[in-house]
C-alpha positions in Angstrom: -5.7 -1.7 7.6 -6.0 1.7 9.1 -8.3 4.4 7.7 -5.2 6.2 6.3 -4.1 3.1 4.4 -7.7 2.5 3.1 -7.9 6.2 1.9 -4.5 5.9 0.3 -5.7 2.8 -1.5 -8.8 4.6 -2.8 -6.7 7.4 -4.1 -4.3 5.0 -5.7 -7.3 3.4 -7.5 -8.5 6.8 -8.7 -4.9 7.6 -10.0 -4.7 4.2 -11.7 -8.1 4.7 -13.5 -7.1 8.2 -14.4 -3.8 6.9 -16.0 -5.8 4.2 -17.8 -8.1 6.9 -19.3 -5.1 9.0 -20.3 -3.4 5.9 -22.0 -6.5 4.6 -23.7 -8.4 7.8 -24.7 -6.0 10.6 -24.0 -8.5 12.0 -21.5 -7.4 13.3 -18.1 -10.4 12.7 -15.8 -9.1 14.7 -12.9 -8.3 17.7 -15.0 -11.7 17.4 -16.7 -13.6 17.3 -13.5 -11.6 19.8 -11.5 -10.5 22.2 -14.2 -7.6 22.7 -16.5 -6.8 20.9 -19.6 -3.2 20.9 -18.7 -2.5 20.1 -15.1 -2.4 23.7 -14.0 -5.6 24.1 -11.9 -5.0 24.3 -8.2 -7.7 21.6 -7.2 -6.4 19.2 -9.9 -2.8 19.7 -8.6 -4.0 19.0 -5.0 -5.6 15.8 -6.1 -2.4 14.8 -8.0 -0.4 15.5 -4.9 -2.7 13.5 -2.7 -2.5 10.5 -5.2 1.3 10.7 -5.1 1.4 10.8 -1.2 -1.0 7.9 -1.2 1.5 5.9 -3.4 4.2 6.6 -0.8 1.9 5.5 2.0 1.1 2.3 0.1 4.8 1.4 0.0 4.6 0.8 3.8 1.9 -2.0 3.1 4.7 -4.2 1.5 6.4 -4.2 4.9 3.5 -5.3 7.1 3.5 -9.0 7.8 0.5 -10.8 6.2 -1.0 -11.9 9.6 -0.9 -8.4 10.9 -2.6 -7.0 7.8 -5.4 -9.5 8.0 -8.5 -9.0 10.1 -8.8 -12.8 10.5 -6.7 -14.3 13.4 -4.3 -17.1 12.5 -4.0 -20.3 14.6 -0.7 -19.0 16.1 -2.3 -15.7 17.2 -5.2 -17.6 18.8 -2.8 -19.9 20.7 -0.9 -16.9 22.2 -4.1 -15.3 23.6 
């Protein structure tokens, strides 16, 4: 995975935890930390946007073959070297 994909995954996890808190406790962690009770603060909106873009980046992970996505070389990859 590239650093962009790893960063996207981290932001997706942040978004998932935030949605879990909203669903369970009606508490928006991002808005609570970065301002605004309703998603109107500029910094909060930037974070929401980054999480959304990260979701779009993560879609590309579904189209990467498993062998290419893994750091461990398969037997077929070793034979071709």
